[in-house]
SETIDO-572371 format. One record per atom (N, C-alpha, C, O): atom name; x, y, z. Coordinates in nm, 3 decimals. Example, Ala and Ser with C-alpha at 12.3 -4.5 7.8 and 13.67 -1.06 7.14 Angstrom:
% SETIDO-572371
R; N; 1.319; -0.569; 0.780 $
R; CA; 1.230; -0.450; 0.780 $
R; C; 1.320; -0.330; 0.780 $
R; O; 1.424; -0.332; 0.846 $
R; N; 1.285; -0.225; 0.708 $
R; CA; 1.367; -0.106; 0.714 $
R; C; 1.290; 0.003; 0.787 $
R; O; 1.341; 0.114; 0.804 $
END
This chain:
% SETIDO-572371
R; N; -0.761; -0.561; -1.720 $
R; CA; -0.853; -0.538; -1.610 $
R; C; -0.786; -0.576; -1.479 $
R; O; -0.738; -0.688; -1.464 $
R; N; -0.781; -0.484; -1.384 $
R; CA; -0.725; -0.510; -1.253 $
R; C; -0.834; -0.572; -1.166 $
R; O; -0.944; -0.518; -1.155 $
R; N; -0.802; -0.684; -1.107 $
R; CA; -0.900; -0.748; -1.018 $
R; C; -0.891; -0.683; -0.881 $
R; O; -0.782; -0.652; -0.834 $
R; N; -1.004; -0.663; -0.819 $
R; CA; -1.005; -0.601; -0.689 $
R; C; -1.041; -0.703; -0.582 $
R; O; -1.101; -0.807; -0.608 $
R; N; -1.001; -0.668; -0.462 $
R; CA; -1.036; -0.748; -0.346 $
R; C; -1.188; -0.748; -0.333 $
R; O; -1.251; -0.643; -0.344 $
R; N; -1.247; -0.865; -0.311 $
R; CA; -1.393; -0.869; -0.299 $
R; C; -1.438; -0.799; -0.170 $
R; O; -1.361; -0.788; -0.075 $
R; N; -1.562; -0.753; -0.168 $
R; CA; -1.615; -0.674; -0.057 $
R; C; -1.609; -0.748; 0.077 $
R; O; -1.580; -0.688; 0.180 $
R; N; -1.637; -0.877; 0.076 $
R; CA; -1.637; -0.954; 0.201 $
R; C; -1.496; -0.959; 0.261 $
R; O; -1.480; -0.942; 0.382 $
R; N; -1.396; -0.981; 0.178 $
R; CA; -1.259; -0.986; 0.228 $
R; C; -1.214; -0.849; 0.275 $
R; O; -1.151; -0.836; 0.380 $
R; N; -1.246; -0.745; 0.198 $
R; CA; -1.212; -0.608; 0.237 $
R; C; -1.274; -0.576; 0.373 $
R; O; -1.205; -0.525; 0.462 $
R; N; -1.401; -0.605; 0.391 $
R; CA; -1.469; -0.577; 0.518 $
R; C; -1.405; -0.654; 0.633 $
R; O; -1.385; -0.599; 0.741 $
R; N; -1.374; -0.780; 0.609 $
R; CA; -1.313; -0.861; 0.714 $
R; C; -1.180; -0.801; 0.759 $
R; O; -1.153; -0.790; 0.878 $
R; N; -1.097; -0.762; 0.662 $
R; CA; -0.967; -0.705; 0.695 $
R; C; -0.981; -0.570; 0.764 $
R; O; -0.900; -0.536; 0.850 $
R; N; -1.081; -0.493; 0.728 $
R; CA; -1.105; -0.366; 0.796 $
R; C; -1.141; -0.388; 0.942 $
R; O; -1.102; -0.309; 1.028 $
R; N; -1.214; -0.495; 0.970 $
R; CA; -1.253; -0.525; 1.107 $
R; C; -1.143; -0.596; 1.185 $
R; O; -1.143; -0.595; 1.308 $
R; N; -1.050; -0.659; 1.114 $
R; CA; -0.943; -0.737; 1.177 $
R; C; -0.808; -0.693; 1.118 $
R; O; -0.741; -0.771; 1.050 $
R; N; -0.770; -0.569; 1.146 $
R; CA; -0.650; -0.513; 1.082 $
R; C; -0.521; -0.584; 1.122 $
R; O; -0.417; -0.562; 1.059 $
R; N; -0.525; -0.668; 1.223 $
R; CA; -0.404; -0.742; 1.261 $
R; C; -0.360; -0.837; 1.149 $
R; O; -0.245; -0.883; 1.150 $
R; N; -0.449; -0.866; 1.054 $
R; CA; -0.413; -0.955; 0.943 $
R; C; -0.356; -0.880; 0.823 $
R; O; -0.315; -0.942; 0.724 $
R; N; -0.352; -0.748; 0.829 $
R; CA; -0.296; -0.670; 0.719 $
R; C; -0.144; -0.689; 0.722 $
R; O; -0.084; -0.682; 0.829 $
R; N; -0.083; -0.713; 0.607 $
R; CA; 0.062; -0.737; 0.603 $
R; C; 0.140; -0.625; 0.670 $
R; O; 0.114; -0.507; 0.645 $
R; N; 0.235; -0.662; 0.754 $
R; CA; 0.315; -0.566; 0.828 $
R; C; 0.464; -0.590; 0.807 $
R; O; 0.545; -0.577; 0.899 $
R; N; 0.498; -0.624; 0.688 $
R; CA; 0.636; -0.658; 0.653 $
R; C; 0.734; -0.545; 0.681 $
R; O; 0.850; -0.572; 0.714 $
R; N; 0.691; -0.420; 0.670 $
R; CA; 0.782; -0.308; 0.684 $
R; C; 0.767; -0.234; 0.817 $
R; O; 0.812; -0.120; 0.829 $
R; N; 0.707; -0.297; 0.916 $
R; CA; 0.689; -0.232; 1.045 $
R; C; 0.826; -0.209; 1.107 $
R; O; 0.909; -0.300; 1.115 $
R; N; 0.847; -0.086; 1.152 $
R; CA; 0.972; -0.051; 1.217 $
R; C; 0.952; -0.047; 1.367 $
R; O; 0.846; -0.085; 1.416 $
R; N; 1.051; -0.001; 1.441 $
R; CA; 1.049; -0.014; 1.586 $
R; C; 0.946; 0.073; 1.658 $
R; O; 0.925; 0.054; 1.778 $
R; N; 0.882; 0.169; 1.591 $
R; CA; 0.777; 0.247; 1.655 $
R; C; 0.638; 0.195; 1.620 $
R; O; 0.538; 0.251; 1.666 $
R; N; 0.629; 0.091; 1.541 $
R; CA; 0.500; 0.030; 1.511 $
R; C; 0.414; 0.110; 1.415 $
R; O; 0.462; 0.198; 1.344 $
R; N; 0.285; 0.078; 1.415 $
R; CA; 0.186; 0.141; 1.328 $
R; C; 0.079; 0.203; 1.415 $
R; O; 0.025; 0.138; 1.505 $
R; N; 0.050; 0.328; 1.390 $
R; CA; -0.054; 0.394; 1.469 $
R; C; -0.190; 0.394; 1.402 $
R; O; -0.292; 0.393; 1.471 $
R; N; -0.192; 0.394; 1.269 $
R; CA; -0.317; 0.413; 1.198 $
R; C; -0.309; 0.343; 1.063 $
R; O; -0.211; 0.359; 0.991 $
R; N; -0.412; 0.266; 1.029 $
R; CA; -0.423; 0.204; 0.898 $
R; C; -0.540; 0.270; 0.827 $
R; O; -0.652; 0.273; 0.879 $
R; N; -0.514; 0.324; 0.707 $
R; CA; -0.620; 0.388; 0.629 $
R; C; -0.668; 0.293; 0.521 $
R; O; -0.588; 0.219; 0.464 $
R; N; -0.797; 0.295; 0.494 $
R; CA; -0.855; 0.209; 0.391 $
R; C; -0.889; 0.291; 0.268 $
R; O; -0.927; 0.408; 0.278 $
R; N; -0.876; 0.227; 0.151 $
R; CA; -0.918; 0.287; 0.024 $
R; C; -0.864; 0.429; 0.005 $
R; O; -0.938; 0.521; -0.029 $
R; N; -0.734; 0.445; 0.028 $
R; CA; -0.671; 0.576; 0.015 $
R; C; -0.642; 0.604; -0.132 $
R; O; -0.573; 0.527; -0.198 $
R; N; -0.695; 0.714; -0.182 $
R; CA; -0.673; 0.754; -0.321 $
R; C; -0.545; 0.835; -0.332 $
R; O; -0.510; 0.911; -0.242 $
R; N; -0.476; 0.818; -0.443 $
R; CA; -0.364; 0.905; -0.475 $
R; C; -0.361; 0.922; -0.626 $
R; O; -0.386; 0.828; -0.701 $
R; N; -0.331; 1.043; -0.667 $
R; CA; -0.341; 1.073; -0.809 $
R; C; -0.487; 1.064; -0.851 $
R; O; -0.576; 1.048; -0.767 $
R; N; -0.510; 1.076; -0.980 $
R; CA; -0.647; 1.070; -1.030 $
R; C; -0.696; 0.927; -1.049 $
R; O; -0.817; 0.903; -1.055 $
R; N; -0.603; 0.832; -1.058 $
R; CA; -0.640; 0.698; -1.101 $
R; C; -0.611; 0.585; -1.003 $
R; O; -0.642; 0.470; -1.033 $
R; N; -0.553; 0.613; -0.888 $
R; CA; -0.506; 0.505; -0.802 $
R; C; -0.572; 0.507; -0.666 $
R; O; -0.605; 0.613; -0.613 $
R; N; -0.592; 0.388; -0.612 $
R; CA; -0.651; 0.373; -0.479 $
R; C; -0.597; 0.244; -0.418 $
R; O; -0.596; 0.139; -0.482 $
R; N; -0.552; 0.254; -0.293 $
R; CA; -0.499; 0.137; -0.223 $
R; C; -0.612; 0.063; -0.153 $
R; O; -0.719; 0.120; -0.130 $
R; N; -0.589; -0.062; -0.120 $
R; CA; -0.681; -0.130; -0.029 $
R; C; -0.655; -0.080; 0.112 $
R; O; -0.749; -0.056; 0.189 $
R; N; -0.527; -0.065; 0.147 $
R; CA; -0.488; -0.014; 0.279 $
R; C; -0.359; 0.065; 0.264 $
R; O; -0.283; 0.047; 0.169 $
R; N; -0.336; 0.154; 0.360 $
R; CA; -0.215; 0.235; 0.364 $
R; C; -0.179; 0.258; 0.510 $
R; O; -0.267; 0.275; 0.594 $
R; N; -0.049; 0.259; 0.540 $
R; CA; -0.005; 0.301; 0.672 $
R; C; 0.137; 0.354; 0.664 $
R; O; 0.213; 0.321; 0.573 $
R; N; 0.172; 0.436; 0.764 $
R; CA; 0.310; 0.479; 0.784 $
R; C; 0.370; 0.390; 0.891 $
R; O; 0.304; 0.355; 0.989 $
R; N; 0.493; 0.354; 0.872 $
R; CA; 0.571; 0.285; 0.973 $
R; C; 0.691; 0.374; 1.001 $
R; O; 0.749; 0.430; 0.908 $
R; N; 0.729; 0.387; 1.127 $
R; CA; 0.838; 0.479; 1.156 $
R; C; 0.941; 0.419; 1.251 $
R; O; 0.913; 0.332; 1.333 $
R; N; 1.061; 0.472; 1.235 $
R; CA; 1.167; 0.449; 1.332 $
R; C; 1.206; 0.587; 1.383 $
R; O; 1.138; 0.685; 1.350 $
R; N; 1.310; 0.598; 1.461 $
R; CA; 1.351; 0.729; 1.511 $
R; C; 1.407; 0.816; 1.400 $
R; O; 1.409; 0.939; 1.412 $
R; N; 1.453; 0.755; 1.291 $
R; CA; 1.520; 0.830; 1.185 $
R; C; 1.440; 0.848; 1.058 $
R; O; 1.464; 0.944; 0.984 $
R; N; 1.346; 0.760; 1.029 $
R; CA; 1.277; 0.768; 0.901 $
R; C; 1.139; 0.704; 0.907 $
R; O; 1.099; 0.648; 1.008 $
R; N; 1.068; 0.715; 0.795 $
R; CA; 0.935; 0.660; 0.778 $
R; C; 0.933; 0.568; 0.658 $
R; O; 1.013; 0.584; 0.565 $
R; N; 0.844; 0.472; 0.660 $
R; CA; 0.808; 0.394; 0.540 $
R; C; 0.661; 0.420; 0.514 $
R; O; 0.577; 0.405; 0.604 $
R; N; 0.629; 0.460; 0.392 $
R; CA; 0.489; 0.475; 0.350 $
R; C; 0.452; 0.345; 0.279 $
R; O; 0.508; 0.313; 0.175 $
R; N; 0.358; 0.272; 0.336 $
R; CA; 0.325; 0.137; 0.288 $
R; C; 0.190; 0.139; 0.217 $
R; O; 0.087; 0.174; 0.276 $
R; N; 0.191; 0.100; 0.091 $
R; CA; 0.071; 0.091; 0.009 $
R; C; 0.039; -0.055; -0.012 $
R; O; 0.122; -0.131; -0.061 $
R; N; -0.081; -0.095; 0.024 $
R; CA; -0.118; -0.237; 0.016 $
R; C; -0.231; -0.255; -0.083 $
R; O; -0.336; -0.192; -0.072 $
R; N; -0.208; -0.341; -0.179 $
R; CA; -0.310; -0.381; -0.275 $
R; C; -0.323; -0.532; -0.264 $
R; O; -0.229; -0.606; -0.293 $
R; N; -0.437; -0.577; -0.221 $
R; CA; -0.461; -0.720; -0.207 $
R; C; -0.551; -0.766; -0.321 $
R; O; -0.651; -0.700; -0.352 $
R; N; -0.518; -0.876; -0.380 $
R; CA; -0.600; -0.932; -0.487 $
R; C; -0.704; -1.025; -0.427 $
R; O; -0.691; -1.071; -0.313 $
R; N; -0.805; -1.053; -0.505 $
R; CA; -0.911; -1.141; -0.455 $
R; C; -0.853; -1.280; -0.428 $
R; O; -0.757; -1.321; -0.493 $
R; N; -0.910; -1.351; -0.333 $
R; CA; -0.855; -1.482; -0.295 $
R; C; -0.848; -1.583; -0.409 $
R; O; -0.766; -1.674; -0.405 $
R; N; -0.931; -1.568; -0.509 $
R; CA; -0.929; -1.664; -0.620 $
R; C; -0.821; -1.633; -0.724 $
R; O; -0.802; -1.710; -0.818 $
R; N; -0.749; -1.521; -0.709 $
R; CA; -0.642; -1.488; -0.803 $
R; C; -0.533; -1.595; -0.797 $
R; O; -0.507; -1.655; -0.693 $
R; N; -0.470; -1.616; -0.911 $
R; CA; -0.369; -1.722; -0.918 $
R; C; -0.231; -1.664; -0.947 $
R; O; -0.218; -1.564; -1.018 $
R; N; -0.129; -1.729; -0.891 $
R; CA; 0.009; -1.689; -0.917 $
R; C; 0.062; -1.759; -1.042 $
R; O; 0.130; -1.697; -1.123 $
R; N; 0.032; -1.886; -1.056 $
R; CA; 0.092; -1.967; -1.162 $
R; C; -0.014; -2.031; -1.250 $
R; O; -0.128; -2.050; -1.209 $
R; N; 0.027; -2.065; -1.372 $
R; CA; -0.061; -2.136; -1.465 $
R; C; -0.051; -2.285; -1.437 $
R; O; 0.056; -2.345; -1.450 $
R; N; -0.162; -2.343; -1.397 $
R; CA; -0.166; -2.487; -1.373 $
R; C; -0.055; -2.534; -1.281 $
R; O; -0.029; -2.474; -1.178 $
R; N; 0.010; -2.643; -1.321 $
R; CA; 0.119; -2.700; -1.242 $
R; C; 0.255; -2.660; -1.297 $
R; O; 0.350; -2.738; -1.294 $
R; N; 0.263; -2.537; -1.349 $
R; CA; 0.388; -2.490; -1.408 $
R; C; 0.448; -2.381; -1.319 $
R; O; 0.388; -2.339; -1.220 $
R; N; 0.567; -2.336; -1.357 $
R; CA; 0.627; -2.222; -1.289 $
R; C; 0.610; -2.094; -1.371 $
R; O; 0.679; -1.995; -1.348 $
R; N; 0.518; -2.097; -1.468 $
R; CA; 0.488; -1.981; -1.551 $
R; C; 0.382; -1.895; -1.481 $
R; O; 0.279; -1.946; -1.436 $
R; N; 0.408; -1.764; -1.472 $
R; CA; 0.315; -1.676; -1.403 $
R; C; 0.183; -1.665; -1.478 $
R; O; 0.179; -1.657; -1.600 $
R; N; 0.076; -1.664; -1.402 $
R; CA; -0.060; -1.650; -1.452 $
R; C; -0.086; -1.502; -1.484 $
R; O; -0.018; -1.415; -1.431 $
R; N; -0.181; -1.474; -1.569 $
R; CA; -0.220; -1.337; -1.602 $
R; C; -0.262; -1.257; -1.480 $
R; O; -0.238; -1.136; -1.476 $
R; N; -0.323; -1.321; -1.379 $
R; CA; -0.361; -1.252; -1.255 $
R; C; -0.238; -1.190; -1.189 $
R; O; -0.240; -1.076; -1.144 $
R; N; -0.130; -1.268; -1.185 $
R; CA; -0.006; -1.220; -1.124 $
R; C; 0.052; -1.105; -1.205 $
R; O; 0.094; -1.004; -1.148 $
R; N; 0.054; -1.118; -1.337 $
R; CA; 0.107; -1.012; -1.422 $
R; C; 0.028; -0.882; -1.406 $
R; O; 0.086; -0.774; -1.403 $
R; N; -0.105; -0.892; -1.396 $
R; CA; -0.188; -0.772; -1.377 $
R; C; -0.157; -0.706; -1.243 $
R; O; -0.148; -0.583; -1.235 $
R; N; -0.142; -0.784; -1.140 $
R; CA; -0.111; -0.728; -1.008 $
R; C; 0.027; -0.661; -1.009 $
R; O; 0.044; -0.552; -0.954 $
R; N; 0.123; -0.725; -1.071 $
R; CA; 0.257; -0.669; -1.080 $
R; C; 0.256; -0.539; -1.161 $
R; O; 0.326; -0.444; -1.127 $
R; N; 0.179; -0.536; -1.267 $
R; CA; 0.167; -0.415; -1.349 $
R; C; 0.109; -0.300; -1.267 $
R; O; 0.152; -0.185; -1.282 $
R; N; 0.013; -0.329; -1.182 $
R; CA; -0.045; -0.225; -1.098 $
R; C; 0.060; -0.167; -1.004 $
R; O; 0.068; -0.045; -0.988 $
R; N; 0.140; -0.251; -0.944 $
R; CA; 0.247; -0.204; -0.856 $
R; C; 0.346; -0.118; -0.935 $
R; O; 0.390; -0.013; -0.887 $
R; N; 0.381; -0.162; -1.054 $
R; CA; 0.474; -0.085; -1.137 $
R; C; 0.416; 0.051; -1.176 $
R; O; 0.490; 0.149; -1.183 $
R; N; 0.285; 0.058; -1.200 $
R; CA; 0.222; 0.187; -1.230 $
R; C; 0.228; 0.279; -1.109 $
R; O; 0.254; 0.399; -1.124 $
R; N; 0.205; 0.226; -0.990 $
R; CA; 0.216; 0.307; -0.868 $
R; C; 0.359; 0.360; -0.854 $
R; O; 0.379; 0.479; -0.828 $
R; N; 0.457; 0.272; -0.869 $
R; CA; 0.597; 0.313; -0.857 $
R; C; 0.630; 0.423; -0.957 $
R; O; 0.696; 0.521; -0.923 $
R; N; 0.585; 0.408; -1.079 $
R; CA; 0.612; 0.508; -1.183 $
R; C; 0.548; 0.642; -1.146 $
R; O; 0.609; 0.746; -1.167 $
R; N; 0.427; 0.640; -1.091 $
R; CA; 0.360; 0.763; -1.051 $
R; C; 0.443; 0.838; -0.947 $
R; O; 0.453; 0.960; -0.952 $
R; N; 0.501; 0.764; -0.853 $
R; CA; 0.580; 0.828; -0.747 $
R; C; 0.720; 0.871; -0.792 $
R; O; 0.790; 0.935; -0.715 $
R; N; 0.761; 0.837; -0.912 $
R; CA; 0.890; 0.886; -0.963 $
R; C; 0.887; 1.036; -0.985 $
R; O; 0.992; 1.101; -0.985 $
R; N; 0.770; 1.093; -1.004 $
R; CA; 0.755; 1.237; -1.018 $
R; C; 0.765; 1.301; -0.880 $
R; O; 0.685; 1.270; -0.791 $
R; N; 0.863; 1.390; -0.862 $
R; CA; 0.877; 1.459; -0.733 $
R; C; 0.752; 1.537; -0.696 $
R; O; 0.717; 1.547; -0.579 $
R; N; 0.685; 1.591; -0.797 $
R; CA; 0.562; 1.667; -0.773 $
R; C; 0.451; 1.575; -0.720 $
R; O; 0.381; 1.611; -0.625 $
R; N; 0.436; 1.458; -0.780 $
R; CA; 0.335; 1.363; -0.732 $
R; C; 0.365; 1.320; -0.590 $
R; O; 0.277; 1.319; -0.504 $
R; N; 0.491; 1.285; -0.565 $
R; CA; 0.531; 1.238; -0.433 $
R; C; 0.507; 1.346; -0.328 $
R; O; 0.451; 1.319; -0.222 $
R; N; 0.551; 1.469; -0.357 $
R; CA; 0.535; 1.579; -0.260 $
R; C; 0.387; 1.607; -0.235 $
R; O; 0.348; 1.630; -0.120 $
R; N; 0.306; 1.606; -0.339 $
R; CA; 0.163; 1.631; -0.322 $
R; C; 0.097; 1.525; -0.237 $
R; O; 0.015; 1.554; -0.150 $
R; N; 0.133; 1.400; -0.263 $
R; CA; 0.075; 1.292; -0.184 $
R; C; 0.116; 1.303; -0.038 $
R; O; 0.032; 1.295; 0.051 $
R; N; 0.245; 1.322; -0.014 $
R; CA; 0.292; 1.329; 0.124 $
R; C; 0.231; 1.447; 0.199 $
R; O; 0.204; 1.436; 0.319 $
R; N; 0.209; 1.557; 0.131 $
R; CA; 0.142; 1.671; 0.195 $
R; C; -0.002; 1.634; 0.233 $
R; O; -0.053; 1.679; 0.335 $
R; N; -0.067; 1.553; 0.150 $
R; CA; -0.207; 1.517; 0.176 $
R; C; -0.223; 1.420; 0.293 $
R; O; -0.329; 1.415; 0.355 $
R; N; -0.120; 1.344; 0.325 $
R; CA; -0.129; 1.248; 0.436 $
R; C; -0.041; 1.287; 0.555 $
R; O; -0.028; 1.211; 0.651 $
R; N; 0.020; 1.403; 0.547 $
R; CA; 0.111; 1.447; 0.652 $
R; C; 0.048; 1.454; 0.790 $
R; O; 0.117; 1.437; 0.891 $
R; N; -0.081; 1.478; 0.797 $
R; CA; -0.148; 1.491; 0.927 $
R; C; -0.145; 1.362; 1.007 $
R; O; -0.159; 1.366; 1.130 $
R; N; -0.127; 1.248; 0.943 $
R; CA; -0.125; 1.121; 1.017 $
R; C; 0.016; 1.082; 1.059 $
R; O; 0.036; 0.977; 1.119 $
R; N; 0.113; 1.166; 1.029 $
R; CA; 0.250; 1.140; 1.074 $
R; C; 0.265; 1.194; 1.216 $
R; O; 0.291; 1.313; 1.235 $
R; N; 0.251; 1.108; 1.312 $
R; CA; 0.264; 1.147; 1.452 $
R; C; 0.368; 1.057; 1.518 $
R; O; 0.376; 0.939; 1.485 $
R; N; 0.445; 1.110; 1.608 $
R; CA; 0.441; 1.245; 1.661 $
R; C; 0.491; 1.349; 1.560 $
R; O; 0.574; 1.319; 1.474 $
R; N; 0.439; 1.470; 1.572 $
R; CA; 0.467; 1.576; 1.476 $
R; C; 0.615; 1.610; 1.465 $
R; O; 0.662; 1.647; 1.357 $
R; N; 0.691; 1.598; 1.575 $
R; CA; 0.832; 1.634; 1.568 $
R; C; 0.912; 1.540; 1.477 $
R; O; 1.026; 1.570; 1.441 $
R; N; 0.853; 1.427; 1.439 $
R; CA; 0.921; 1.333; 1.348 $
R; C; 0.871; 1.347; 1.204 $
R; O; 0.918; 1.276; 1.116 $
R; N; 0.778; 1.437; 1.181 $
R; CA; 0.715; 1.449; 1.048 $
R; C; 0.814; 1.490; 0.939 $
R; O; 0.790; 1.461; 0.821 $
R; N; 0.921; 1.555; 0.975 $
R; CA; 1.020; 1.599; 0.873 $
R; C; 1.128; 1.496; 0.844 $
R; O; 1.217; 1.520; 0.763 $
R; N; 1.122; 1.382; 0.909 $
R; CA; 1.219; 1.277; 0.883 $
R; C; 1.199; 1.221; 0.741 $
R; O; 1.088; 1.229; 0.688 $
R; N; 1.304; 1.166; 0.678 $
R; CA; 1.292; 1.112; 0.542 $
R; C; 1.184; 1.004; 0.532 $
R; O; 1.158; 0.931; 0.628 $
R; N; 1.121; 0.995; 0.414 $
R; CA; 1.014; 0.900; 0.390 $
R; C; 1.050; 0.814; 0.269 $
R; O; 1.081; 0.866; 0.162 $
R; N; 1.045; 0.682; 0.286 $
R; CA; 1.060; 0.588; 0.176 $
R; C; 0.923; 0.537; 0.138 $
R; O; 0.843; 0.499; 0.224 $
R; N; 0.896; 0.535; 0.008 $
R; CA; 0.767; 0.484; -0.039 $
R; C; 0.788; 0.346; -0.095 $
R; O; 0.693; 0.283; -0.141 $
END
């Protein structure tokens, strides 16, 4: 069972997007953050955004776990089941994008938010 971000935290982050992780922001910044973006038949992000430089794009998929999720078991360095479930979800997303057909279909569906348009054909890293 994949744990989801609770509604209160999701709502708070939607209202205060400055707290959304921006680890991959490039020199042109972020223009638009999308919430609950579906891809494929089975997957949905908590948030999604494109980050761009003059040469390329990063497509950023964000899945946040509920605040009560744990990384480690007790006082050990052994990963908790919450962490393993979250990691498995990321691995499933990565596997889905290994299909060129899946990747191309997804990018076509979100291409309208790639602005400015003259940069839309630049390479995209997911």
